[in-house]
C-alpha positions in Angstrom: 48.6 1.2 22.3 47.9 -2.5 21.8 51.2 -4.1 20.8 49.8 -7.7 21.0 47.9 -9.6 18.4 45.4 -11.0 20.8 42.2 -9.3 21.9 42.3 -8.0 25.5 39.8 -9.8 27.8 39.7 -8.3 31.4 40.4 -10.5 34.4 37.7 -11.1 37.0 39.3 -8.8 39.6 39.8 -5.3 38.3 39.8 -1.7 39.6 37.5 0.8 37.9 37.1 4.6 38.0 37.0 7.8 36.1 39.9 9.8 34.8 40.4 12.8 32.6 42.2 12.3 29.2 43.7 15.2 27.3 42.8 15.4 23.6 45.7 15.4 21.1 44.2 17.9 18.6 42.7 20.7 20.7 44.1 19.8 24.1 40.8 19.6 25.8 40.2 17.4 28.8 37.5 14.8 28.6 36.3 12.4 31.4 36.5 8.7 30.6 36.0 5.5 32.5 39.1 3.3 33.1 40.0 -0.1 34.5 43.3 -1.4 36.0 43.9 -5.1 35.5 46.7 -6.0 38.0 46.9 -9.6 36.9 47.6 -8.8 33.3 49.4 -5.4 34.0 46.9 -3.5 31.8 45.5 0.0 32.1 42.5 0.4 29.7 40.2 3.3 28.7 36.6 2.7 27.7 35.9 4.1 24.3 33.3 6.9 24.1 31.9 5.6 20.8 31.4 2.0 22.0 30.8 1.6 25.7 31.9 -2.0 25.7 35.1 -1.4 23.7 38.3 -1.1 25.7 41.5 0.5 24.6 44.3 -1.4 26.5 47.7 -0.1 27.4 50.1 -2.9 28.2 52.1 -1.4 31.0 55.3 -3.4 30.4 55.7 -1.4 27.3 55.2 2.0 28.9 56.9 4.4 31.4 55.1 7.0 33.6 56.2 10.6 33.9 54.4 13.2 36.1 53.7 16.1 33.9 52.6 18.9 36.3 51.0 19.5 39.6 48.4 22.2 40.0 45.8 23.0 42.6 43.0 21.8 40.4 44.7 18.9 38.7 47.6 16.5 38.7 48.5 15.3 35.2 50.9 12.6 34.1 51.9 10.8 30.9 52.0 7.2 29.9 54.8 7.1 27.3 55.4 4.2 25.0 58.9 2.7 25.2 58.4 1.4 21.6 57.7 4.7 20.0 53.9 4.0 19.9 51.0 6.2 21.0 51.2 7.9 24.3 48.4 9.4 26.5 48.2 12.3 28.9 46.0 11.7 32.0 44.7 14.0 34.7 43.1 13.6 38.2 41.7 16.4 40.3 41.9 14.7 43.7 45.6 14.7 44.8 45.2 11.7 47.1 43.5 9.6 44.5 46.1 10.7 41.9 48.9 9.5 44.1 47.2 6.1 44.6 46.7 5.6 40.9 50.2 6.8 40.0 51.8 4.6 42.6 49.8 1.6 41.4 50.7 2.2 37.8 54.4 2.6 38.7 54.3 -0.6 40.6 52.7 -2.5 37.6 55.2 -1.0 35.2 58.2 -2.1 37.2 56.7 -5.4 38.3 58.4 -8.5 36.9 56.0 -10.7 34.9 56.1 -13.7 37.3 53.4 -15.6 35.4 55.4 -15.5 32.1 58.6 -16.4 34.0 56.9 -19.3 35.7 55.5 -20.6 32.3 59.0 -20.4 30.8 60.5 -22.4 33.6 57.7 -25.0 33.4 58.3 -25.3 29.6 62.0 -25.7 30.1 61.5 -28.3 32.8 59.1 -30.3 30.6 61.6 -30.2 27.7 64.4 -31.5 30.0 62.2 -34.4 31.1 61.1 -35.4 27.6 64.5 -34.9 25.9 67.7 -35.6 27.9 70.2 -32.9 27.3 73.3 -34.1 25.6 75.1 -30.8 25.5 75.1 -28.5 28.5 75.6 -25.6 26.2 72.3 -26.2 24.5 70.6 -26.0 27.9 72.0 -22.5 28.4 70.6 -21.5 25.0 67.1 -22.4 26.2 67.4 -20.0 29.1 66.9 -16.3 28.6 70.5 -15.4 29.6 70.6 -12.2 27.7 68.9 -8.8 28.0 66.6 -7.6 25.2 64.0 -4.8 25.4 60.5 -6.2 26.2 59.1 -4.9 22.9 61.4 -7.4 21.0 60.8 -10.2 23.4 58.5 -12.3 21.2 58.3 -16.1 20.7 59.5 -15.8 17.1 62.6 -13.8 17.9 63.4 -15.8 21.0 63.1 -19.1 19.2 65.3 -18.0 16.2 68.0 -16.6 18.5 68.0 -20.0 20.3 68.3 -21.9 17.0 71.1 -19.7 15.7 73.1 -20.0 18.9 72.8 -23.8 18.7 73.6 -23.7 14.9 70.5 -25.8 14.2 68.0 -23.8 12.1 64.7 -25.6 11.7 63.8 -25.7 8.0 61.3 -28.6 7.8 58.6 -26.4 6.4 60.9 -24.4 4.1 61.9 -24.9 0.5 64.8 -23.5 -1.5 63.8 -20.8 -3.9 67.2 -19.6 -4.8 70.7 -21.1 -4.4 74.0 -19.7 -5.7 77.2 -21.1 -4.2 77.3 -19.8 -0.6 74.0 -17.9 -0.9 70.6 -19.6 -0.2 67.1 -18.3 0.2 64.4 -20.5 1.9 60.7 -19.8 1.8 58.0 -21.2 4.1 55.7 -23.4 2.1 52.8 -22.6 4.5 53.5 -18.9 4.9 54.9 -17.3 1.7 55.9 -14.1 3.5 58.4 -15.9 5.8 62.0 -16.3 4.6 65.3 -17.6 5.9 68.5 -16.4 4.1 72.0 -17.7 4.5 75.3 -16.4 3.1 78.9 -16.9 3.8 82.0 -14.7 3.1 85.7 -15.6 3.4 87.5 -13.6 6.0 86.3 -11.5 8.9 83.6 -9.1 7.7 81.5 -8.9 10.8 82.2 -5.2 11.7 81.7 -4.1 8.1 78.4 -6.0 7.7 77.1 -4.7 11.1 77.9 -1.2 10.0 76.2 -1.6 6.6 73.1 -2.9 8.4 73.1 -0.2 11.2 74.1 2.9 9.3 71.1 4.2 7.2 73.5 6.1 5.0 75.1 2.9 3.9 72.1 0.6 3.4 71.4 2.0 -0.1 75.0 1.2 -1.1 74.5 -2.5 -0.9 70.7 -2.6 -1.5 69.6 -0.2 -4.3 66.0 -0.9 -3.5 66.2 1.2 -0.3 65.8 5.0 -0.9 68.5 6.7 1.0 67.0 10.2 0.4 63.6 9.2 1.8 64.5 6.7 4.5 65.2 8.1 7.9 65.9 7.4 11.6 62.8 8.9 13.2 64.2 8.9 16.7 66.5 7.1 19.1 65.0 5.4 22.2 67.9 5.8 24.5 66.4 3.7 27.3 66.1 0.6 25.2 69.1 1.4 23.0 66.8 1.1 20.0 66.0 3.2 16.9 62.7 3.9 15.2 63.3 3.5 11.4 61.2 4.7 8.5 62.5 2.7 5.4 61.3 3.5 1.9 61.7 0.8 -0.7 61.3 1.0 -4.5 61.5 -2.3 -6.3 62.5 -2.6 -9.9 58.9 -3.1 -11.0 57.2 -0.3 -13.0 53.8 -1.2 -11.7 54.5 -1.3 -7.9 54.6 1.9 -6.0 57.0 2.7 -3.2 56.4 1.2 0.2 57.0 2.6 3.6 58.2 0.2 6.4 58.2 1.4 10.0 60.0 -0.7 12.6 62.2 -0.6 15.7 65.8 -1.8 15.4 68.0 -3.1 18.2 71.6 -4.4 18.2 72.8 -6.9 20.8 75.7 -9.3 21.1 75.5 -12.8 22.5 78.3 -15.4 22.5 80.3 -13.4 20.0 77.3 -13.4 17.6 76.0 -10.0 16.5 72.2 -9.9 16.4 70.2 -7.0 14.8 66.5 -7.3 15.6 63.7 -5.6 13.7 60.1 -5.4 14.7 57.1 -3.6 13.2 55.5 -0.7 15.1 52.0 0.7 14.8 52.6 4.3 13.7 51.0 6.9 11.4 52.8 7.0 8.0 55.7 9.4 7.7 55.3 9.7 4.0 52.6 9.4 1.4 53.8 6.0 0.3 51.8 2.8 0.6 52.5 0.9 3.8 54.5 -2.4 3.9 54.7 -4.8 6.8 57.9 -6.0 8.5 56.4 -8.2 11.2 59.9 -9.1 12.4 63.4 -9.6 11.2 66.5 -11.1 12.9 70.0 -10.7 11.5 72.9 -12.8 12.9 76.5 -12.2 12.0 79.3 -14.5 13.3 82.9 -15.2 12.4 84.1 -18.8 12.7 86.9 -20.8 11.0 87.9 -17.9 8.8 84.3 -17.6 7.5 81.8 -14.9 8.2 78.3 -16.4 8.4 75.2 -14.2 7.9 71.6 -15.4 8.5 68.5 -13.3 8.1 65.1 -14.6 9.3 62.1 -12.5 8.5 58.4 -12.3 7.9 57.4 -9.3 5.8 55.0 -8.2 3.1 54.8 -5.5 0.5 51.0 -5.4 0.8 48.5 -3.9 -1.5 49.0 -6.3 -4.4 46.4 -8.4 -6.2 48.2 -11.7 -5.8 50.0 -13.2 -2.8 52.6 -14.9 -5.0 53.6 -11.5 -6.5 54.0 -10.1 -3.0 56.2 -13.1 -2.1 58.3 -12.7 -5.2 59.0 -9.0 -4.6 60.3 -9.8 -1.1 62.5 -12.5 -2.6 63.9 -10.0 -5.1 64.6 -7.6 -2.2 66.4 -10.4 -0.2 68.6 -11.2 -3.2 70.6 -8.0 -2.5 71.9 -9.6 0.7 74.7 -11.0 -1.6 76.1 -7.4 -1.6 76.0 -6.9 2.1 79.8 -7.2 2.6 80.6 -4.4 0.1 82.2 -1.2 1.1 82.0 2.0 -0.7 85.5 3.2 -1.9 85.9 6.7 -3.3 89.4 7.3 -4.5 90.8 10.2 -6.5 93.3 9.4 -9.2 95.9 12.0 -9.1 97.6 11.0 -12.3 96.4 12.3 -15.6 93.9 9.8 -17.1 94.9 8.1 -20.4 93.4 9.6 -23.5 92.0 6.3 -24.6 90.0 4.0 -22.3 88.1 0.8 -22.6 84.5 0.3 -21.6 84.0 -3.3 -20.7 80.8 -5.0 -22.0 78.4 -5.7 -19.2 75.6 -8.2 -18.8 72.3 -8.0 -17.1 72.1 -10.8 -14.5 68.5 -10.0 -13.6 67.3 -10.7 -17.2 69.3 -14.0 -17.3 68.0 -15.2 -14.0 64.4 -14.4 -15.1 64.8 -16.3 -18.3 66.3 -19.3 -16.4 63.4 -19.3 -14.0 61.0 -19.5 -17.0 62.9 -22.5 -18.3 64.4 -20.8 -21.3 68.0 -20.3 -22.3 69.5 -16.9 -21.5 69.4 -14.6 -24.5 72.4 -12.5 -23.3 75.8 -14.2 -23.5 78.7 -13.2 -21.4 81.4 -11.7 -23.7 84.9 -13.0 -23.3 87.0 -11.1 -25.8 90.0 -12.7 -27.3 92.8 -11.0 -29.2 91.0 -11.2 -32.5 87.6 -9.9 -31.3 89.0 -7.3 -28.9 89.1 -4.3 -31.3 85.4 -4.7 -32.2 84.4 -4.9 -28.5 86.3 -2.0 -27.2 84.8 1.4 -27.1 87.3 4.2 -27.1 86.4 7.2 -25.0 88.3 10.4 -25.7 89.2 12.3 -22.6 89.6 16.1 -22.4 93.2 17.3 -22.4 92.5 19.7 -19.6 91.1 17.1 -17.3 93.7 16.4 -14.6 91.6 14.4 -12.1 88.8 11.9 -12.3 86.9 10.2 -9.5 85.7 6.7 -9.9 83.3 5.0 -7.4 83.3 1.2 -7.2 82.3 -1.5 -4.7 84.8 -4.1 -3.5 84.7 -7.1 -1.3 86.1 -6.5 2.2 88.7 -9.2 1.8 90.1 -7.4 -1.3 91.2 -4.3 0.5 94.9 -5.0 -0.3 94.1 -5.2 -4.0 92.2 -1.9 -4.2 95.1 0.1 -5.6 95.8 -2.6 -8.2 92.1 -2.7 -9.3 91.9 1.1 -9.5 94.8 1.0 -11.9 93.0 -1.5 -14.1 89.7 0.4 -14.3 91.2 2.6 -17.0 92.9 0.4 -19.6 94.8 1.7 -22.6 94.2 0.0 -25.9 97.6 -1.5 -26.5 98.8 -5.0 -27.2 100.5 -5.2 -23.7 97.3 -4.3 -21.9 94.9 -6.6 -23.8 95.4 -9.3 -21.3 94.3 -7.0 -18.4 90.8 -7.1 -19.8 90.6 -10.8 -19.2 91.8 -10.3 -15.6 89.3 -12.1 -13.3 89.4 -9.5 -10.6 88.5 -6.8 -13.1 85.7 -8.9 -14.5 84.3 -9.4 -11.0 84.2 -5.7 -10.4 82.2 -5.1 -13.5 79.9 -8.0 -13.0 79.1 -6.9 -9.4 77.7 -3.7 -10.9 75.9 -5.5 -13.7 72.6 -5.3 -11.7 72.6 -1.5 -12.3 72.4 -2.1 -16.1 69.2 -2.8 -18.0 68.6 -4.5 -21.3 65.4 -4.2 -23.2 64.2 -7.8 -23.9 61.9 -8.7 -26.8 58.5 -7.2 -26.0 56.2 -9.1 -28.5 54.5 -12.3 -27.6 54.5 -14.5 -30.7 51.8 -17.1 -30.9 53.4 -18.8 -33.9 50.0 -19.7 -35.3 49.7 -22.4 -32.7 46.9 -21.3 -30.3 46.9 -24.6 -28.4 50.5 -24.2 -27.3 50.0 -20.5 -26.5 47.0 -21.3 -24.3 48.8 -24.1 -22.6 51.7 -21.8 -21.8 49.3 -19.2 -20.3 47.4 -21.7 -18.2 50.7 -23.1 -16.8 51.8 -19.6 -15.8 48.4 -18.9 -14.1 48.0 -22.2 -12.3 51.7 -22.3 -11.1 51.6 -18.6 -10.0 54.5 -17.8 -12.4 52.4 -15.1 -14.2 52.7 -12.9 -11.0 56.5 -12.5 -11.5 56.5 -12.4 -15.3 56.7 -8.6 -15.5 59.1 -8.1 -12.6 62.8 -7.4 -13.2 62.1 -6.7 -16.9 62.6 -3.4 -18.5 59.4 -2.5 -20.3 59.1 -0.5 -23.5 57.2 2.6 -22.6 57.8 4.7 -25.7 57.5 3.9 -29.4 60.5 2.6 -31.3 61.4 3.2 -34.9 59.0 2.1 -37.6 59.4 -1.5 -38.5 60.6 -2.5 -42.0 57.8 -5.0 -42.5 54.5 -4.0 -41.1 52.0 -6.8 -40.3 48.6 -5.9 -41.6 45.3 -7.5 -40.6 43.8 -8.7 -43.9 41.4 -11.4 -42.7 39.7 -13.0 -39.7 38.1 -16.3 -39.3 38.6 -17.1 -43.0 36.8 -13.9 -44.2 37.2 -10.1 -44.4 39.0 -8.6 -41.4 35.8 -6.8 -40.3 32.9 -8.7 -42.0 34.5 -12.2 -41.4 31.9 -14.7 -42.5 29.3 -13.1 -40.3 28.1 -10.1 -42.4 27.1 -9.0 -45.9 25.7 -5.6 -47.0 22.0 -5.4 -47.0 21.5 -4.0 -50.6 17.9 -2.8 -50.3 18.2 -0.4 -47.3 21.9 -0.5 -46.4 23.7 -1.8 -43.4 25.4 -5.0 -42.4 23.2 -8.1 -42.3 24.2 -11.0 -40.0 24.4 -14.3 -42.0 26.3 -16.7 -39.7 23.6 -19.3 -38.9 25.7 -21.0 -36.2 26.1 -17.7 -34.2 22.5 -16.8 -34.8 21.4 -20.2 -33.4 23.6 -19.7 -30.3 22.1 -16.3 -29.7 18.5 -17.6 -30.0 19.4 -20.4 -27.5 20.2 -17.7 -24.9 16.5 -17.0 -24.4 15.9 -20.7 -23.4 19.0 -20.6 -21.3 17.9 -17.5 -19.4 14.4 -18.8 -18.8 15.8 -22.0 -17.3 18.2 -20.2 -15.1 15.5 -17.7 -13.9 13.1 -20.5 -13.1 15.7 -22.4 -11.1 16.7 -19.3 -9.2 13.1 -18.5 -8.3 12.5 -22.1 -7.1 15.6 -21.9 -4.9 14.7 -18.5 -3.5 17.8 -16.8 -5.1 18.0 -13.4 -6.7 18.0 -13.4 -10.5 20.5 -10.5 -10.7 23.3 -13.0 -10.3 22.4 -15.0 -13.4 25.5 -15.3 -15.7 25.2 -15.0 -19.4 26.2 -18.1 -21.4 29.7 -17.9 -22.9 28.4 -19.5 -26.1 27.4 -16.0 -27.4 30.7 -14.5 -26.4 33.9 -13.9 -28.4 37.3 -15.0 -27.2 38.4 -11.6 -25.8 37.6 -9.1 -23.1 36.3 -5.7 -23.9 39.7 -4.2 -22.9 41.4 -6.2 -25.7 38.5 -5.4 -28.1 38.9 -1.7 -27.6 42.7 -1.9 -28.1 42.3 -4.1 -31.2 40.1 -1.4 -32.8 43.0 1.1 -33.0 44.7 -0.6 -35.9 44.5 2.4 -38.2 46.3 4.7 -35.8 49.9 3.9 -37.1 48.7 4.5 -40.6 46.6 7.7 -40.5 47.8 9.4 -37.2 51.5 8.8 -37.9 51.0 10.4 -41.3 49.1 13.3 -39.8 52.0 13.9 -37.3 54.4 14.5 -40.2 52.2 17.4 -41.5 51.9 20.9 -40.1 48.5 21.5 -41.8 45.9 21.5 -39.0 43.1 20.7 -41.5 45.0 17.7 -43.0 45.5 16.4 -39.5 41.8 16.5 -38.9 41.1 14.6 -42.1 43.5 11.9 -41.0 41.9 11.8 -37.6 38.5 11.3 -39.3 39.9 8.3 -41.2 41.1 6.9 -37.8 37.8 7.7 -36.2 35.9 5.7 -38.9 38.4 2.9 -38.7 37.9 2.6 -34.9 34.1 2.2 -35.1 34.4 -0.2 -38.0 36.9 -2.4 -36.3 34.8 -2.5 -33.1 32.1 -4.3 -35.0 31.3 -7.9 -34.0 28.1 -9.9 -33.8 29.4 -11.5 -30.6 29.6 -10.0 -27.2 33.0 -9.5 -25.5 33.7 -10.7 -22.0 33.0 -8.0 -19.4 36.2 -6.8 -17.9 36.9 -7.2 -14.2 37.6 -4.0 -12.3 41.3 -3.4 -12.5 41.8 -5.6 -15.5 44.4 -4.5 -17.9 45.6 -5.2 -21.4 49.0 -4.5 -23.0 50.0 -4.7 -26.7 51.9 -3.1 -29.5 51.1 -1.6 -32.9 54.2 -1.5 -35.1 56.5 -1.0 -32.0 54.1 1.5 -30.5 52.9 0.5 -27.0 49.2 0.6 -26.1 47.6 0.1 -22.6 44.1 -0.3 -21.4 42.6 -0.6 -17.9 39.1 -1.1 -16.6 38.9 1.7 -14.1 35.2 1.4 -13.2 32.7 -1.5 -13.0 29.4 0.4 -12.6 29.4 2.2 -15.0 31.8 0.1 -17.1 34.6 2.5 -18.0 38.0 1.7 -19.5 41.0 4.0 -19.9 43.2 3.8 -23.0 46.7 5.1 -23.8 48.8 4.7 -26.9 52.2 6.2 -27.5 52.7 6.7 -31.2 55.6 8.3 -33.1 55.0 12.1 -32.6 51.5 11.6 -31.4 49.7 10.2 -28.3 46.2 8.9 -27.7 44.4 9.3 -24.3 40.9 8.1 -23.9 38.1 7.0 -21.5 35.2 5.1 -22.9 32.0 4.0 -21.1 30.2 1.1 -22.8 26.4 1.9 -22.7 23.7 -0.5 -24.1 20.0 0.3 -24.4 17.6 -2.6 -25.1 14.4 -2.3 -27.0 11.7 -4.7 -28.1 13.4 -5.7 -31.3 16.8 -3.9 -31.2 19.7 -2.9 -29.0 21.7 0.3 -29.3 25.3 0.3 -28.1 27.6 3.3 -27.7 31.1 4.0 -26.5 30.4 7.2 -24.6 33.5 9.3 -24.0 36.3 11.0 -25.9 39.7 10.2 -27.4 42.2 13.1 -27.2 44.9 12.9 -29.8 47.9 15.1 -29.2 50.4 15.9 -32.0 53.8 17.5 -31.7 55.5 20.1 -33.9 53.3 22.0 -34.0 51.3 21.1 -30.8 47.7 20.3 -31.5 45.0 18.6 -29.4 42.0 17.0 -31.1 39.0 15.5 -29.4 37.0 12.6 -31.0 33.6 11.2 -30.1 32.0 8.1 -31.6 28.5 7.4 -33.1 26.3 4.7 -31.5 25.6 1.4 -33.3 22.2 -0.2 -33.6 21.4 -3.9 -34.1 17.9 -4.5 -35.3 16.1 -7.8 -35.4 17.1 -9.1 -32.0 13.8 -11.0 -31.4 12.4 -11.4 -35.0 13.3 -10.6 -38.6 16.8 -10.2 -40.1 19.6 -8.9 -37.9 21.0 -5.7 -39.4 23.7 -3.4 -38.0 24.0 0.3 -38.7 25.3 3.5 -37.1 23.1 6.3 -35.9 23.1 10.0 -35.1 26.4 11.9 -35.2 30.0 11.9 -34.3 32.4 14.8 -33.9 36.0 15.8 -34.2 36.8 19.1 -32.3 39.8 21.3 -32.1 39.0 23.7 -29.3 42.1 26.0 -29.7 41.8 26.4 -33.5 37.9 26.5 -33.3 37.4 23.7 -35.8 34.6 21.1 -35.7 34.1 18.1 -38.0 30.5 16.9 -37.8 29.5 13.6 -39.4 25.8 12.6 -39.6 24.7 9.0 -40.3 21.6 8.5 -42.5 21.1 12.3 -42.9 17.9 13.9 -44.3 17.7 15.9 -47.5 17.8 19.2 -45.8 21.0 18.5 -44.1 22.6 17.3 -47.4 21.4 20.4 -49.2 23.0 22.7 -46.6 26.5 21.2 -47.3 25.7 20.9 -51.0 26.3 17.2 -51.2 24.1 14.6 -52.9 21.4 12.8 -50.9 21.3 9.0 -50.9 18.4 7.1 -49.4 20.4 4.4 -47.7 20.8 3.7 -43.9 24.6 3.4 -44.3 25.1 6.7 -46.1 26.7 9.6 -44.2 27.8 13.2 -44.9 29.3 16.1 -43.0 31.9 18.8 -43.1 35.0 20.3 -41.5 34.0 23.8 -40.4 35.5 26.9 -38.9 33.2 27.8 -36.1 32.6 30.8 -33.9 33.2 31.2 -30.1 29.6 30.3 -29.3 29.9 26.9 -30.8 33.0 26.1 -28.8 31.5 27.5 -25.6 28.3 25.4 -26.0 30.3 22.2 -26.4 32.4 23.0 -23.3 29.2 23.7 -21.4 27.2 20.7 -22.5 30.1 18.2 -22.6 30.4 15.1 -24.9 27.3 13.4 -23.3 24.8 16.2 -24.1 26.3 17.9 -27.1 23.9 17.4 -30.1 25.9 19.2 -32.9 26.3 22.4 -34.8 23.6 25.0 -35.2 23.9 25.3 -39.0 22.5 28.8 -39.0 24.6 30.4 -36.3 27.7 28.4 -35.5 29.5 28.0 -38.8 31.8 30.7 -40.1 33.2 28.7 -43.1 32.9 25.2 -44.5 36.4 24.1 -45.3 36.0 20.4 -46.5 33.0 18.2 -47.2 32.8 14.5 -46.4 30.4 11.8 -47.7 30.0 8.1 -48.6 28.7 4.7 -47.9 30.6 3.7 -44.8 30.6 0.0 -45.7 32.3 0.8 -49.0 34.3 4.0 -49.2 34.3 7.5 -47.6 35.5 10.6 -49.5 36.6 14.2 -48.6 36.2 16.7 -51.3 35.6 13.7 -53.7 39.0 12.3 -52.8 39.2 8.9 -51.1 39.6 9.1 -47.3 39.3 5.4 -46.2 37.9 2.3 -47.8 37.0 -0.7 -45.7 37.3 -2.9 -48.7 40.8 -1.9 -49.8 42.6 -0.3 -46.7 43.9 -2.7 -44.0 44.8 -1.9 -40.4 48.0 -2.8 -38.6 47.8 -6.1 -36.7 48.0 -5.8 -32.9 50.7 -7.8 -31.1 50.4 -9.0 -27.5 52.9 -8.1 -24.9 55.5 -10.7 -23.9 55.7 -9.6 -20.2 52.2 -8.3 -19.2 51.4 -7.6 -15.6 49.3 -10.2 -13.7 46.0 -8.3 -14.2 46.3 -8.7 -18.0 43.2 -10.0 -19.7 45.2 -12.7 -21.4 45.5 -14.5 -18.0 41.8 -14.9 -17.5 41.0 -18.6 -17.2 37.5 -18.2 -18.6 39.0 -16.7 -21.8 41.7 -19.3 -22.1 39.1 -22.2 -21.8 36.9 -20.4 -24.4 39.9 -20.4 -26.8 40.1 -24.2 -26.3 36.3 -24.3 -27.1 35.6 -25.9 -23.6 32.5 -23.8 -22.9 31.6 -25.7 -19.7 34.9 -24.9 -18.0 34.8 -21.3 -19.4 31.3 -20.9 -18.0 32.4 -22.1 -14.5 35.4 -19.8 -14.4 33.3 -16.9 -15.6 30.8 -17.4 -12.8 33.6 -17.8 -10.2 35.1 -14.4 -11.3 31.6 -12.8 -11.2 31.0 -14.0 -7.7 34.4 -12.7 -6.5 33.7 -9.3 -8.2 30.3 -9.0 -6.5 31.9 -9.8 -3.1 34.6 -7.2 -3.8 31.9 -4.7 -4.6 30.1 -5.3 -1.3 33.4 -4.7 0.6 33.9 -1.4 -1.3 30.4 -0.3 -0.5 30.8 -1.2 3.2 34.0 0.8 3.4 32.5 3.8 1.6 29.6 3.8 4.1 32.0 3.8 7.0 33.8 6.8 5.6 30.6 8.7 5.3 
């Protein structure tokens, strides 16, 4: 096992030979070539897959044990002292086996004279360059203490020396948090390296060492460590060390648990307790993602009636998109060191509890700190009740008359042990005039404030732009360029479920000074039907694309570059990504689906789903192209206090996943954006389904969407229309709603509806169908399903639908939805989105400022990064195959 970071290069003088190695899985012996490097104390095996590749075993980290002696073979084990990988070796010749075993034993026990000589030379050099003023400092430079060789690294040695001298080098560190006697420093060059200092009054050394060494107590001062899942894997008695598997769960909804595996060793030097941690290379013990704790060094010392604690570490959560987010999560973890001197007191109150008790208001420190970091004023004020306000702030809790005992668990400072009984008496306060002053007791306040981190307060979730797009964009850009957007969503409780309906719904009535769908871009084409593009400025920008592409293609060919990397000009784009565009098209959900959820009529629900279905394809209309989402890009928003989420889960093909949590209904969907180009038209389709789930009674309904066609892309008028069919399917109740755009006469006659010779006319019906119709859909799937067999599939036509979709649609001659008169709910952006949110894209932000040059540059940067990322994924997938 290679415990060093450097690549092993053999010395000039080595011993070579062949040896048998026992397989771990099947236990079969296999002959391999080996070398023994006496100068570097390394035994190495040559890999069978790559003849030149060596697998080194650094013998100072191993011990040798003879396994068994048989006539045909002598086998022995090289066992890692650090809990790493071991190997079983065998030699048939007894004489040769004894020679190799003796040589390996000699190298294992040999003192590393080269390293010792180098240390002495370095010490002598430092003595010559800097005269020693204090003889005690000279002793600190020497290794006058014993530490297992696995922990004997330059980082750990140097920090032990600095702590013993009381001179911590912080030239490259900056303060990231400071509170009275608690300070966290971060290395400006390495954002994963931290130094933390804290002081406590009194002698708390034994308690702190116990809290750090006992796995059952770590969770009691650091709630981010899972006590149930963390474990001591094994004890290494020879080195007096322990192999630890630590599972952490930070208070971030979007970060999964992390597993940290390391060795821990406790030693004492000059009345200073040191607890050393160092990462080991081991297979995961759980299914959690792997974190990295490169090293950690705790020091605890008592001096002048003060307990001083220092923690130096370099660690990483790993697996995150942004380094700053990783660094911030480690900082959040280190903040819990403030509680390291707490002890867990469980006391049973033998007296009968009072019938009336007071619940003290508590504050959420995490939210206040987050708001202060963002430069704002805390929204949560600490409550200090006076005699007049006290009755309104007290919550009276009625206790059972039969209850004779009650257990209460609290944390107390170690120096407050003498006051434990007094505080326990104050935890239950009777609402009387004499006891009102007890609520203001500072000790009681401290107890409740120490537990405030367990509380959670839901902050305002909506991001208000206040009709000032310039300020909103500036705020977003500052967050991105400063790295503050990485920590925006951390330590904030997110609204995951819908809240009560708002009193004043905000409706989307217009966009860009025109109709909320048509804007100033479209009018109805009266002769044949459809939406005609009339915005000359946008038409000119789209025509200029041809010249732009020809110029780019010519330049790429002259320079010998591929034309596949040519980026489309942002001048034909709109100021949003497709993830936001999809979510912004669900504005009719709170109107029609919420109404459907209140009904128990399954056919009425399908009618309302049809209104939502039409509303979705109408609101998706735009004569401009959205920005292509980056793989992993997300979007968060709200419709009338109902959260909606979207994530780009595939780049080729481009697929996004959508979820919306409504009141008594839920939307789950996956849509693939497909575009087919023709000589004078382009057809676009959102291929996929929306599944709408209702409660009371339970009903699941599937929706598919018709394709849209834009004619006149190269010559003639540009006219948009919908084609073919779209469906609503209830598999359990065997109901299908089929809607056909621009139907023929025969189709209209079957459903007994009038025929209108217009491209934007549609008709269809809600039908009870037989089993064969449901089975055919399940067999063909939403991609291949072409619709009902009118002769064989339909059992009964329940309701008929018809209309000009640009104007109004009707069911049984009753209005279903009108684009002209019905308005969707306006989408609201999330106040605390995660870092991958589309609103943090710099190309989009520059576009909103109409700086198309900067937007184009950022767009091309992101596309290059995405292509590089794709190559890495392809290379990794090939290796797996």
